[in-house]
N, C-alpha and C positions, 0 to 999 in steps of 0.2 A: 261082109259079115261083121261080127263084133266079138270081142273077147271079154270074158268075165274074169276079173281078178279079185282076190280078197284084199282087204285093207293092209294086211301085213306085207304081202308081196309088193303092193304099190309103194308102201312106205320104204321098203328096202331099195327100190329103184329110183324113186322120185322125191326123196326127202329134201333134196337141195333145189328143187324146181323153184324158179323165180316167179312164175305165173301159173295160174290155173284158169282155163277157159271151160265153160259149160259144165258146171258142177252139179247139174241136175235141175230140179224144179225149185230150188231154194231161192229166197230173195234177200237174205242177209247172212252175214258171217255167223251170227249167233244161231240162226236156224241150221246152218251147215255144221257148226260145232256140235249140235245136238245129235247128229247122225253117228258120230264116233268120237270118243275122247282122244283117239290116236291122231286125229287130224291136226291138233295143235302143234304137232312135231314138225310139220311141213314148213319150210322156209316161207313159202307164199302165204301161209296162214299168219305167220308172224309179221310179215310185211303188209298184209292186206291186199295183195295183188291178185285178187280173184274177180273174174268178170263172167257175167252170164248174159245170154242173148234175150233177156226179158224186158228190155226197155220199151218195146213196141207191142205190148200185149193189151188186148182190150178187156173190158169188164167180164166177158164170158170165157176168157182164157185163150182166145184166139191169138196166135203169135205171128206177127208180120215177118219175122225172121224166116219162117217156113213158107210164107206166101210170096213175098217179093224178093227174098234173098237170092233165089235161084236165077232171077232175071236181072238182078242188080248187083253183080259181083263186085263192081267198083266201090259200092258202099261197104261191103264186107271188108274189102282190102283196106279201105280208109280206116275202118274201125281197128283192124289189126295194126296198121301203122301207128295210130293214136295210142294203142295199148303198149306196143313193144318199143316204140320210139316217141315218147311223149315230147311235145313241143315241135316236132318236125313239120306238122301241118296244124292249122288253127281250127279246123272243124271239130265239133263235138262228136261224141259217139252217136251212132245212128241206131244200130240194133243192140249193141252191148251196153251194159252199165256195170260199174264197179260195185260190188256188194258192200253195202254200208255196215 
């Protein structure tokens, strides 16, 4: 299942979060900022540590994250290691990209 929370509740609980993964269908920090002026209060917005699984999307909007991610969990784990422990391995991100 999923849980729907309003931005105020999320802000109370996660204002000090260092990272944000999967912020929706946005492709840039400025696009994300347009969704709510409260987002600039999050620590991860101030540091720019926001990543989305949009690196391997095709022209038509198909996303390889949903296609091959389920059968290649080692690539997902590698991405998470690269995001949360930069420099530990030398591979570049495969599914994820840091929002510009």
